[in-house]
N, C-alpha and C positions, 0 to 999 in steps of 0.2 A: 434114869429119870433126873437124878441130882444134877448131872452135867448139862441137861437141857435147861434147867432153871438157873443155874449158876454159870459163871464163866468156865469154859472147858479146860483151858490151858493158860498158863501165865509164863511169860518170858521176861526174865529180869536180866540184869547186867551179866551175871555169870552162871545162872541156873535156869532150867526150864522145868516146870512141874505141872501136874494135873491138880485141879481143884476138885477133890473128891474125898469122901470119908477115909479112904485108904490111899492117900496121895503118894504117887511115885514122883521122884525128881532125878535130874541128872545135871551134873556140872558140865558146862561147855568144854572145859579143858580136858575132860575125860572121854569125850566122844572120839572114837577111832574112825568110824565111817558111818555113812547113812545109806540105808537101802530104801529105794523108792519102789513100792509095790502098788498096784492098782488101788488108788484112793487112800494110801497110807504111807507114812514115812516111818521107818524103823531106825532109831538112833541106837548105835551099838558102841558100848565101851568094853573094857576087859571083862567085867563081871555082869553087866546088865544090858538088857534090851528094853527100849521104851518105844512103844508103838503109838503113833499119832494118827487118828482118823481124821482126814482132811474134810470129810463131809460134816463134821461137827464144828468147823471153824468158819467164821464169817469170811466171805470172799476178799474183803479189804484186808483182813488180818492175815490171810494166806499169803498175800503179797509181802507183807512185813516178815512173816515166818520164813519164806523162801530167801529173802535178802539176808536175814540173820543166819540161816543155815549155810548159805554159800560163803558168807564172810568167815566161817570157821576154818576154812582151808583144809577140809578133810575130804576123803573120797566120797563123792556124791553119786 
């Protein structure tokens, strides 16, 4: 419920993180590859996986997120 009332995801210059009481974050430079599964992106680093539910993101923001993820030059 919290994520419906607040912004779900924040993308900054070097970090992506969830806005939740138990926020997860991942630095872009640590992302090794991105799995694209039905309605979800899973960002994978050496130690962590971060799942992003695209249904929770505004359609205009998904365009920005896709551009940002493609610019990382990791396996998509």
